[in-house]
GULO-519676 format. One record per residue: x, y, z of N, C-alpha, C, O in turn. Coordinates in steps of 0.02 Angstrom, whole numbers, plus 50000, padded with zeros to 5 digits. Layout:
N
XYZXYZXYZXYZ;...
END
This chain:
127
500424994350000500005000050000500455006150000501005006050028;500215011349970500585017649969500105023349985499535023449961;500335027950026499915033850040499955038649982500415038449941;499465042949977499465047949924498925053049936498475052149977;498975058649900498445063649906497785060849881497765055849845;497245063949901496575061749880496565060749805496785065149768;496325055149781495925050149815496335044149842496055038849853;496975045049852497405039749877497275038349950496855041449982;497645033449977497585031650047497855037350090498405039750077;497475039650140497685045450178498285044050224498295039050260;498765048450222499365047750263499185047750338499525044550377;498665051450357498465051750427498215045050454498205043950514;498015040450411497765033850432498315028550428498195022850448;498895030250402499435025350394499655022150459499745016050461;499765025950514499975022750576499465017750604499645012450630;498825019550598498295015050622498285008650580498205003150607;498365009350514498395003450471498994999150490498944993050490;499555002350504500154998550524500004994350586500194988450589;499654997250635499464993550695499024987550678499134982050703;498524988550635498094983050615498484977550579498364971650589;498954979550537499344974650498499794970250541500024965050518;499914972250604500304967850648499944961250661500254956350682;499294961150648498904955050659498714951450594498374946350596;498934954050538498794950950473499334945950456499924947350467;499154940150429499674935350410500094937850352499844941050306;500744936350354501184938050299501564944450309501584947250364;501854946850255502254952950256501874958350219501644957450163;501804964050252501464969850223501974975450216502404976350259;501904979350163502344985150153501914991250140501434991150102;502114996650173501775003050165502295008050142502815008850174;502165011350088502605016550064502285023250081501745024850056;502615027150123502365033650143502615038850093503195040750093;502155040950049502345045549995502185052850010502385057349972;501825054150064501615060950078502065064050131502335069550122;502145060650187502535063250243503035057850263502885053650305;503615058050233504095052550238504375051350308504655046050321;504295056150353504535055250422503975052950468504045053450529;503425050450442502865048250483503005041250510502735036250486;503435041050561503615034550591503615034750667503885030250699;503305039950698503315040350771502945034550804503025033450864;502545030950766502165025350793502565018750793502365014050827;503105018450757503485012250749503785009950816503745004150833;504095014550853504395012850918503895009850966504025004450994;503325013150978502825010151023502575003350999502464998851039;502485002550933502254996050908502784990650921502614985050940;503404992250911503954987450925503954985651000504044979851018;503864990751043503864989451115503304984551135503374980851183;502764984651098502214980051110502324973151078501924968651087;502874972451041503054966051012502954965350937503044959950909;502774970750904502654970550832503314969750794503824972450814;503284966050740503864965250695503794970550640503554969250585;504014976650657503954982450612504644985350601505014986550648;504804986550538505444989650520505334995250471504834995350435;505794999950470505765005350421506395005450380506945003950404;506325007250318506885008250272506705014250230506365013750179;506945020050253506745026250219506005027350229505765027450286;505645028250176504925029550179504505023250176503895023550171;504825017350179504465010950176504445007750245504955007050278;503845005750265503745002150328503554995050310503104993850270;503904990250341503764983150330503494980250395503784981250449;502934976650390502614973550448502564966150435502314964050383;502804962050482502734954750477502244952450529502304954150588;501754948650508501234946550555500984939650541501174936550491;500564937150583500324940550643500844940250698501174935150708;500904945650735501384946050790501014945350856500494948550866;501264941150901500954940750967501164946951007501744947751026;500684951351019500834957551054500744956551130500304952751152;501164959951169501134959551241501134966551271501384971251240;500854967151330500784973551364501454977051370501984973851378;501434983651366502034987751373501824994751396501234996551394;502314998551418502225005551435502505009551377503115009451365;502065012851340502275016451279502015023551280501585025351320;502265027551234502045034451228501865035951155502225034051109;501315039351146501115041851080501325049051074501075053351111;501785050551029502045057351022501585062050984501685068150985;501085059250950500605063250914499955059350910499925053650933;499445062350881498795059150879498805052350842498485047650864;499165051950788499195045850749499565040350787499345034550787;500125042050819500505037050857500115034550917500125028650933;499765039150952499375037151010498815032350989498675027451023;498495033750933497955029550908498225022650887497915017550901;498795022550853499095016150833499285012050895499185006050896;499565015350946499745011851008499125009051041499145003451067;498575012851042497955010451071497695004251034497494999451066;497705004450969497464998750929497884992550945497614987050956;498544993350946498984987750961498884985251033498894979251046;498804989951080498704987951150498064984051159498024979551201;497554985651120496924981851124497014974751099496654970151121;497494973751054497634966951029498144963251072498234957151063;498464966751118499004963751158498734960051218498184961451243;499124955151241498974951751304499214956251361499754959051358;498804956851414499004960651472498774967851470498404969851425;498994971651519498784978551528499344983251508499894982951536;499214987451460499704992251436499554999151465498995000751484;500075003251468500015010251486500225014251425500765013251397;499785018851404499935023051346499945030251369499435033051389;500525033351366500595040351382500495044451318500635042051263;500265050551326500135054751267499435054051240499295055951184;498985051251280498295050251258497925056851249497405057051217;498185062351278497865068751268497855070551194497415074151171;498345068051156498335069151083497705065851053497355068851013;497585059751073497015056051047496355059351068495915060251027;496305061251131495685064351154495555071051119494975072951109;496075074551099496005080851064495675079950996495255083950976;495855074650961495595073650893495045068450887494645068750841;495035063650933494535058350930494195057950998494215052751031;493885063351019493605063951086493105058651106493045057051166;492755055751059492245050751077492485043551066492115038851079;493105042651044493345035951029493385031551091493155025851090;493675033951146493765029751205493095027451234493035021551249;492605031751244491955029351268491635024351220491295019651242;491725025351156491445020551107491775013751114491435008651111;492435013651123492785007251132492555003751196492474997651196;492455007551250492195004651312491505001751300491354996351326;491075005151262490405002551249490414996051208489944992151209;490974995051173491054988851134491394983351174491484977751149;491574984751237491864979651280492604980451296492884976251331;492924985651271493634986751287493694988451361493284992251388;494204985751392494334987251463494864992751466495454991451454;494644998751481495085004551483495035008051550494495008751579;495605010051575495635014451633495925020951607496475021051579;495565026351617495775032751589495955037451646495525039251685;496585039451649496815044451697496885051051660497045051151600;496765056451694496875062951664497625063951655498015062451700;497805066451599498505067651583498555074551553498175076451508;499025078351578499115085151551499635085151496500115081251499;499545089351445500035089651391500705092251414501175092751375;
END
């Protein structure tokens, strides 16, 4: 998959897709053509156990990866959301710092996930 301007795949959704692909069988490659430094989500995904590598603007994901709880930080809204998606797929209880980014842009996401059965503990966090 490659990101691109409309009508292409949106670069803002690339980190979330990367998190989902950690659970897909096989090798997936994402070429980031819009914002080539969009990799702040890779470190947190690796900390959770994802087999994710970068080579320039290309992200390679090998899956499915058994994810495990970790203490990670989302440096921006996309990284926080990717970490949340991966943490929901992980065994154990994860701590995600930087969730204020997610609440700023996706204010209703956490309550919706709880309504679907996600077990979340939400502490107030200041930017």
